[in-house]
C-alpha distance (Angstrom), angle and dihedral (degrees) to the residues before:
residue distance angle dihedral
M1 . . .
M2 3.79 . .
K3 3.82 91.7 .
I4 3.76 88.4 62.5
F5 3.88 90.9 47.9
W6 3.83 91.6 54.7
R7 3.79 93.7 46.6
I8 3.85 88.4 53.0
I9 3.86 89.5 49.5
G10 3.87 88.5 47.2
V11 3.79 91.8 51.8
G12 3.70 91.1 48.8
L13 3.78 92.7 50.9
L14 3.72 92.6 48.4
L15 3.85 92.7 49.0
W16 3.87 85.9 49.4
A17 3.81 89.6 54.7
A18 3.82 91.4 46.7
W19 3.77 90.4 50.6
D20 3.74 90.8 49.5
I21 3.85 93.8 50.3
Y22 3.76 91.5 47.1
F23 3.75 97.0 49.5
G24 3.82 98.9 32.7
Y25 3.79 101.1 -125.3
T26 3.77 137.3 80.2
F27 3.72 141.0 -173.1
L28 3.80 127.3 -115.0
Y29 3.81 114.9 134.2
D30 3.84 89.3 -28.6
V31 3.76 137.8 0.6
I32 3.83 108.0 -64.0
Y33 3.87 114.0 -159.7
K34 3.81 119.6 -157.9
E35 3.82 93.8 -137.4
V36 3.80 93.0 51.1
E37 3.89 104.2 41.5
P38 3.78 107.0 9.9
T39 3.80 96.8 169.5
L40 3.83 94.9 53.4
Y41 3.77 90.1 42.5
W42 3.76 94.6 55.6
V43 3.84 94.3 41.4
T44 3.70 87.7 54.0
V45 3.80 96.6 46.4
A46 3.89 87.7 47.9
A47 3.79 89.3 53.0
W48 3.94 90.5 52.4
I49 3.86 89.0 49.3
I50 3.82 94.3 46.7
L51 3.78 92.4 47.0
G52 3.79 91.0 46.1
L53 3.78 92.9 52.2
S54 3.79 93.6 43.4
C55 3.86 87.9 60.5
F56 3.89 89.6 68.5
Y57 3.82 91.4 56.4
T58 3.76 100.8 61.4
K59 3.80 122.5 124.8
D60 3.72 119.0 -121.4
E61 3.78 109.9 -138.4
């Protein structure tokens, strides 16, 4: 049951990252635009992707 939950969360985070890449802004503590703060933008998008992928590698006990 929990494995399905984490996969849903992972898909959501990956969709969030895809949305961010497509539209060029993301949310962290405020809206971060790729043109204004590119380093913070890409670090944040990378974090969403890593967190999303990590949800597919949880152990079901």
